[in-house]
N, C-alpha and C positions, 0 to 999 in steps of 0.2 A: 353283860348286866347293864341295866339302866342306872342312871345317876342316883336315884332315890334308893336303889338296892345297895349300891356301894356305900353310901353314907348312912348306914343302919345304925341300930342301937350300940352294937359293938364298936363301930368306928367312932361314934360320938363319944362313948365312954373313955376311949383311949386318945382322943384328939388333943386334949389340953396337956401341955407340958410346962406348968408354971416356972417361969424363970429361966427356961432353957429352950433351945431350938428356936422356932419362930416366935416364942413367948419371951425370949431373952430381952432384957431391958434395952440393950444397945441396938436391937432391931425394932422393937415395938415403940420405944420412946420417940424416935425421929418420925415414925409413921404417924403417931397420934399428934405430935407437934405440927406437922405439915398439914394434916387434915383439919385440925382446929383452926389454923391460920386461914386456909382456903374457905372454910365455912363461914368465918366471920361471925356476924350476929344472926345468921340464918340457920336453917334446919338442914340436916344431912340425912341421906338415905343410903344405906349399905346393901348392895346387891350381894346375895349369898352371905348373909350375916353369920352363919355358922353358929358356934358356940359363944360368940361375942368377944373373940380375942381383941378386936379393934374397937367394936361398938362400945363395950363396957367402959374402958378407960376414956374414950372420947366423950361419952355421956357424963362421966365424972368431971370432965373439964368444963362442963356447962353447956355443951353443944346438944341440942335436941336431936336424937338419932332415932330413926325408924329402920326396919329391916325387911327384906324379902328373903325367904329361905325355902328351898325345895324339900329339905329333910326334916320331918317332924322330930326325929330323934335328936338332931343337932339343936333344934329349938328347945327341947326339953332340958338339954344340958345347959343352954343359955339361961333358962329359967332358974337354975340353981344359983345364978349370979345376979340377975336382974329381972324384976317382974314386968308385966305387960304395960303397966303405967310408965315405967322408967324407959323401956325400949320396946315399943309396939312392933310386932312382927306379923307380916302376912305370909302364910304358907303358900308357895307356888313357884312357878318357873320365872327366873329373873328376866327372861327375854319377852314375857308376855303379861306377867302379873302386875297389878297396879297397887300402889299404896296410897292412902288418903293424903290430900294436901299437895303443896308444891314446895320445892327445895332450892337452896342455892348450891348444893353440892350433892352429887351422886358419886359413889366410889365403889371400886371393885378391886380387891387386893389379892396378892399372892397367887397369881396365875389362874384365877378362877374363871375368867372368860373362856379359857381353853377347855372348861368342862362342857361347854356347848360344842357339839361335835360336827356341826356343819357351818359353812360360811353364811348361809341364810340365817341360822339361829344367832350367829354372832352379830350380823348386821341388825337383826331384830332387837338385840340387847341394846345396841347403841340408840336405836329409835325409841325404845322404852325409856332409856335414861333421858332422852330429850323431852319426852312427854311429861316427865316428872319435874323438869327444871324450870325455874323462872327465867326470863330474859337475862342473858349475861351469866347464867349459871354454868357450872363446871362439872365435867365428868372425868374422874381420875382412874386410871387403870395402872396396876402394877403387874408386869408380865416379863417372863424370861425371854431371852433371845434364843432361837432354836440352835442347838449345838451340832448342826450337820457338818460343819467343817472338821469335827472330830471323827467322822465316819469315813474310813477308807473304803474303796470299792469292795462290795461283797459282805461288808459288816453291817449288822442292823442294830447293835446295842452300844450304848455309851454309859459308863459308870459316872454318875453325877455327884455321888457322895459316898464316903466311907468313914467309919468311926468304930471304936470298940463296941461290938455287938450290933453293928448296923452296916448294911450295904444297900445302896440305892442305885438302880440303873434304869435307863429308858430304852425301849425297843421302838424303832421307827418304821413307819409305813410311809415312805416318801411319795408314793403314788397318790394316797388319799390325804396326805398331810396330817396323819394321825401319829400318836405315840401312846405307848402304855408305860406308866411309871410302876416299877416294881420296888417295894420296900421290904427288905429282908431283915428281920430282927432275930438275933441269936442269943441264946442264954447258955447255961452250963449243960443242958441236955443235948441230945444228938439231933434235935429237931429245930427247924427254923420256922418262925411265923411270917407269913407272906400277906402283904396288903397291896392290891393293884388298883390303879385308876386309869381310865382312858381319857385322852385329851386330843384336841385339834390345835396344833401349834400355829402361831400367826407371826409373820414378819412385821416389823415396825411399819414398813411402807404400806402393807396391806391393811394394817390397823388404821392408818391415817385415811385410807380411801373409805373404809367403813364409816369413820367419823364424818367424812365429807357427805356421804350419802344421807346421814341423819341430821345434817345441818350444822356440824361442829367445825371449828378450826383448831388446829394444834397450837396451843399457847406456848408450851415448852415441853421438852423432854429431858429428864435427868437420868443419871445412872442409878441413883438411890433416893431415898426420902430426904436425906440431908442436902440434896442439890448438887452432888458431884457431877462433873461433866460427863455426858454420854459420848462414848467413842466406839470405834469399830471393835474394840476388845471388851466392851461392857457385857457381862453375862445376863444382865436384866435392865429394865428401864421402868421409870415412873413417868407416864404420859398424861399431860393435863390438857384436856380439850374444853373449849368454851363456846357457848352459843352466842350469837350476836345480841347486843344489848337491847335491840328492838326487833321484834319479828312481826 
C-alpha cells in the first residue's frame, strides 16, 4: 500500500489519543518546549504535520507554524483543532512539496522520515528542509535506533511494545533496510484489529551523511527531547542539524 492509502480516514479518526500514548503530557510537553526554544522568534515548518499533535500546542505557545502533509484525511482531523489561518497546511509529499515563506526551524517527529521508503527520498527530504530554511536554520529529526541487535539469526520479528489490549511488533527486511510495524489491538471479542505501516529504517551515521549532502552539520544529538545523553543503549534520538549562517 502507498503511504496515502495507509493514512486514510479510518487511521486519521483513530490517531489521536489525548493524554495517553504519544499524546501523554510527559512526552509531548518536552517536545513542544524544545521546539519552541529552537524556533526562537522565527517561524516553524512541520513535515508530516498529521493531525497536529505537535503543531497545535506549539502554535498555542506563540510560534507561527506551517505544515506539509501527504494525507488529506489527517489534515481534516487537524482542522477540528485549528483552522487554516492558525496552521496553514500544504497537502503533498514532504520530500518534494514546498510551503510558502522561509523558516528558522523545520522539524520531523516520531520516526516519520522512515515513511519515505528509499534512501533517495530521504535525502530529498533533507534537501527540501534546506530549501525552506533561512541561513543558520535548523532541521530537527526524532527517530528510533534500529533494533537489529535483538534479532537472533533466522528471526525476522521484534516485539517493540505490549500493554493490556495491545501488541506491537516489527518485521525486518535487512536486505532492503525495510521494516513493517504491526499494531494489534484486542478487545473482549475473539478478533484483533490490525494496523500496519511500512518504513525504511536509518542508522544515525547514515542520517548524518544525508544531512551533509544537503549542506547541514550535526549540531547535537540527544536521547530525548529533554536533552538526555545519547548512548549506545539509547532506543531513539533527537538530532539537530544546522545550516551555515551564511550561504
